[in-house]
N, C-alpha and C positions, 0 to 999 in steps of 0.2 A: 432173550424175552420170554416174557410173563405166561403163565398156563391160559390165562383168560385170553390173550393176545393172541397165542397159537389156537386156541379155539375157535377164535372170530375169523381167524384166517381159512381154518378148516371148514368153516359153516360158509365161509365167502366162497371157496373153492366147489361147496354143494350148491351153492345158488347159481354159479357161474357153468356148471357142468353141460354138456350136452346130453346126460343123463336125465337130468330134469325132467320130470314126465309133464311136459305144457304143450309139447306139440308143437314148438317153435321150429323143428326141422323141416317142418309141411309148408312154413310161408316163406317167400322170397322177396317180398314188398316190394314188388314192381322189376326186380334183376332178371326174373325171366323172361318178363315183356322186352327188356332193354335188349336181350339176348335176340330175342324172336325178329325184333325191328333192326338190328344189326348196330346199334349204337355200342353194346359190348360184344367183342369178337376174339379178345385176347387180353393176357395176363395184364398189360398196361392200360388196356380199357376198363376191365373190370377193377381194379386197383382204383382207378381214377374214379369210379362210379360209388366204389363203397366208401373211398375216403372222404368225398363230398357229401355223400348223404349222413356219415357221421361227423363230419364238420358244421355243414349247416343245418341241418334236419334233427338227428337225433341230437348231437349235441348243444342245441340252442333250445329244445324245446326238452325233450324227453328226459335228457340228464339233468337240467335243472331242476324238472319236476321231481324226480328221482330224490333229488338232496335235500329240495326242500319239505317233500313230503318225509322224510326220514326225520327231520327237526318238529316236525307236528305229530310224526307217531311217537316220539321221544316225550312230546309235552302233553301226550294224550289230547290233543287238539282234535275231536274227531269231527267236529263243525268244517275245519279246514281241509280235513282229509276228504271228505263227501264233497267240497266244493272243487277240490283239485280233481277228484276222480270224474265229477261231471264235465268240467271243463276240457280233461282230456279224453272222453267220450267224445263230446263235441267236436272235438278237433280233428276226428279223424275224416279223412277228405273223400271216404268212400264206404259203402254198405259193408264191403269185404274187408277194408281195415280195420272197422268197428267191430265188426264179428270177430276176427283175429284176436284184438287185444282183451274180448269179455270171455272168448272160448279160454285163453291163454291164461286170465283171471281167476276164471271157473275152476281152471284144472289146478292151479297153484294152491287157490282155498282149498280145494278138498285134500290134495296133499297134506295141509295144515294138521286135519285130521287123523290122516295115515300115519304121521310121525311120533302120535301118541307123545307129544314134549308137553307137560303141565305150563312151563312158560310160555306158551304161544294160547293160550284161553282167551285172554283179553283182546288179544289179536284178532282170534276167531270171532269173539262176541263183536267186535266192532265191526268186521267184514259182515256180519251176519245183518247188520243194519242197512247194507247199501244193496239196491235194487240189483244194479248190475255191476261189475266190480272190473278195472282195466288193469290190465297185467304188471305196470309199472306201479298202481297203487298197493297191491299186493306183496310185490316183489320188495319194495322201500319198508313196507312193516315188517316183514321178515327179517331184512338186514336190521333195523334198527332192534326188532325184539331178541335179535342176536347179537346187539350190540357191536356189531361191525363199524368201524371207523367211516364215517359219511364218505369223505374224499375217495377212500380205498374204495368203498361200495361202489362209487358212481364208476372209477375206474374199471372196475368189476363189470358192471351192466353194460358199459361201452366196450368192454372186450367180449362178453358173452354175444351181443348183438354183431360184432365184426366177424366172430367166429362162424356165426349162424350165416352170414353173408358169404363169407369164402367157401364154406361147404356146397352153397346153392350154385355158387359160380364154376367150382371143380365138377358138377355135375352137369349143368346146364351149357357152358361153353364148349366144351370140356376143358378143363384145366389139370395138369399132372399134380399129383401130391407136393412135388417140390414147390412149383409156383404157387402153392397155397400158403406153404410155410413163409415163402417170400413175403406174400401178400400180409400175412398174419404180423411178421416181422416190422413191416412197414406200418400196420394200423396200431399194433401195440406200442409202437415209437410214439404216436399222435395221441393217444388215449388220454396219458397224464397231463399234457396241455389242456384237453377238451373239458377232462374232468375238472381242471382248475377253475377254469373260464364258468364252467356251469356252478 
């Protein structure tokens, strides 16, 4: 593995880390409601809920958006980035989901300055032109700026989302840590195929 490939891998781990200060851990994207309503009540129902949402929701819209956005970021096509950002914001089904992505996008944009990486100045300037920024648009811009392979980045994006959902399930159902690892193993196995389709 080359130094550039190793650095891209390390940067991807940074982007998918639960320590990324964007507040993702505070959002369950409906999972807590599903627990309260009785739809999710054990490991099996939690796994089915998360995998269905990853396959049919995140995998069919958000993951392709990340892949396409990375291409446009790499080609400096800020017009298309602006359009994709507006499309994603308009797609949020509720005010809460819209506020979630805007808050996370704002937090990740703020982190760009805190990283003190001169290689991110163009990205920061392009993001400053958008009135509100969705999380996947900022995330894909950072992945492109750090030269992370598009397919690998989408796998990572799906993993980070799935891990956040499993963490929410561990608390809300509740589930044990071993159950959480079993869920992550299953979701991790599904992520490459979803990323490839995206």
